[in-house]
N, C-alpha and C positions, 0 to 999 in steps of 0.2 A: 487561444488560449495553447498553454503547453503543458506536458506531462513527461513523468517519469514511471516507466514500467518497471518493475523490481522483477527482472527472470534470470540472474545467474544462479540461482540458490541451486544444490546439489543434488535435489528430488530424492531425499531417501527415501518419505517415505510413498513415493512412489516406484520402489521398486519390485518388479525388475522391468516394468518399462520404460525407468530411465537409465538403463546399463547402457543401451546405446544409443542416447537420447537427451539432450534437458527438457525438464518439465514441460516448458515451454511450448513444445512441440507433440507433447501428446496429446490425443486429440477427442473429442465427443463429438459424436456425430459425422467424424470427417472432420471436424475444422479441430484447429491447435488451440490450444490454451492464448498464446500469446492473440491470434486472429481473434479471436471473441474478446480480447480486453483492445485491440484495438480500433477492432468497426465500435467497441461500446462507446471510448474515448473521441471516435470523430462524430458519432451524431450527438454528442455532448458541445461539441462544435470546438475540439481539439484538430489542430492543425499542425504541431511540430511534438515530434515524441524521441527520447533520447532512453533506451534499454540499454540495461547493464546486462552483460554476461561474462559467463566465468564456466560453467558445465558445458563439454560439446560448446564453445563459443560458434563456432565455423558455422554449425549448421545451423545456427538462427540469423548469420549473416547472410548463409546462402539462402536462406530460407525466405527474406524480409528482399533480396535479390532479386526472387522468383516472381515476386508477388507487386516488383516494381515499387514498393516499401507501399502499398495500397495508395497512393497516387498523394501521400503529404511527405509531408519532412518526416523522415526517422533516422536518426541517429547512431553509432553506438558510444557507448561508455565501456571500456575493455576492462576486465579485470583479472584478464585470463594469468596474469602472473600473482594476484593472489585475491581470495575472495575479503571485499570489504564490511560484509555485514551491513545494516538496512542505514547507518548513519553516517559510515564512510561512504558507501555507497551513494548517498546522498551528497554529501561534502564532493566525493568527485565530480559530482556531475554539475555545480553551484555554477560553473561558467553558463552551459544551457539557458538559467534562467537571469539572464542577468537583464532584463530587461526590466525588472522588480515588479513585475505582474506577482501575482496569485498561481500555483497549480498544482496541478493534479497529481499525487503520487499514486502510484495502482499494483498492487503484487499481483502476480501473472496467475497464480492461485487463485484467485476469489471469482466466483459464478454469483454475478448479482443483476438484478433490476433497478434498485437503486437509483431514483430519480438526480444523475452527476451535476445536469442544470442546476437544479433548484437546489443542492448542499453546496455548488461553487457559489451561487447568488448570495445564500444566507451568509457563507464563509464573508466575502466582502460586506455585507453589511451589520454581520457581528465586530469589527474591525478585531477580530481574535489573530495573531501570528499564526495558528495554523483550527482547522477542523478536523476531529478524527469521528469515520465511521464508528457505532456501537450498536451494540443488540444486546439483547440477554437471553446467555448462553451459557451452558455448562461449561468450564474450567478451570484449568487452577492458579491462569492468571487474569487477574480483574485491576484496571483500571477505575482510579477514585474519583468522581465527581460530585461538588454538590447539588442543589435544587436546581440553581441555575443553569447545570450542566457545565460549569468552570472543573477544568483537571486541576485537582486535590494531591493524589498523589497514585499509588497502583501498591498491590498487595496480593502475597502469594501463599491459598490459602491453604496449600498442602502443608508446606513450611510455619509456614504464621508472619512470612518475613514482610515487613508493612515499611513503603517509603512516602512522607507526605513532603510536600513540595511548599507547605505552610501552612499556616497555625489553622488545625483543623477548629471551624464552627458549623455547629450544628452535624445533620445526619448527613453519614456520605453514603453514595449509591456505588454497588460495583456492577461495572459497565466492562462487557467482553471489547476490544476492538477485533475490527471487522476488519484490515485491509487497506481503506481504501482514506485517502486524506487529501486535504486542499491546505497547502502551506504557503504562506506570503513569505518573501526571500530575506526580510530581518531574521528568520530565524538563524540561517548562518552564522550570524551573532554568536547564536549559544554554544555552536559549534566547541569542543575541545579543542585547546591549541599543541599543536604538536603531535599529535595522534591520527592514525588513519582507520582503525577497526573501531567499530562502536556503532551500539545499537540507537535507534532513532528512539527509542521511549527512553531513553538516557538519557538526552536532551529534550526531551517534553518536559521529562523531570525537574530539570534543572534550570529552565528556562519560564516552567509555569509558576517557579518563585517571584518572579516581577511580569511575567506578562501573560495577555489571556490566551488562554490554549482551553477552545470547548469543545463537547462532543455534538455528534449528530447522529441521533435516535431512526432508527431504520426498522420499528420494530413489527410495522406491516408490507417490506418487502421481502420480498425471493433471495435467500443468501446460503451461498453452503460455502467450504473451503475443499475443493477440490485436488488441494494437495496429497489429500489422503487417497492410496487405492481403494478403499472400500466406498469410494462417495462417487468414484467415475462412474460407477453402470446406472446408477441411482441420476446422476446428472443429464446421461441421453436424455430423459425425458424431459426436463427445464429449460431446454434451449430456446424453445417459444414462448416462455414468459419470457425472456428476453432481450425479442424479437426478432432472433437468429435460424 
């Protein structure tokens, strides 16, 4: 299995910790966020990882070299010239996934004990083009799913803006995205032509009009957004829950 780790972000919510380092190298109990995600992916059976970099990019490269790439194949997708957002970052890494097999995409600032193997297997069985981890939690922007957990749209509850991918049938459930995806390479066909910077959520909303995109609810799992400085201290007591 292969994976992309999104590690190129500026880490503004983690300042001042990210003034002199990338978000990916912020530590919890002496272990960097990047190492936590790599070890989780390895445990799930991932053997090849591509990491996108931008902010303090060389520090990430040097860190991986110092760890001998954690004894797996790890390559860099260099975005130092321009930060490409999530959709553009994935598109830039498309050649890495030329084997045609589904792959993980994992935000570097997500700490969880989601059963990644189970999520991958469910994606394969569903024949969806993408499977998105979701849960009930407070946020301003939600993905909208029908009772079969099929993606139907997006909503910003602060502004009231709503995007529907297809004609609404029945009640839609509001679910918060958890930053872990399993994607089949067919999704690349839904990406905008001639555009470098765009959000992966926009791609999902476009693709959901004619392709199957499903949610993967994980209410009973531990999950935390450690891209917020106020969560770093709390996260120190959670590494044992994810086997680290």
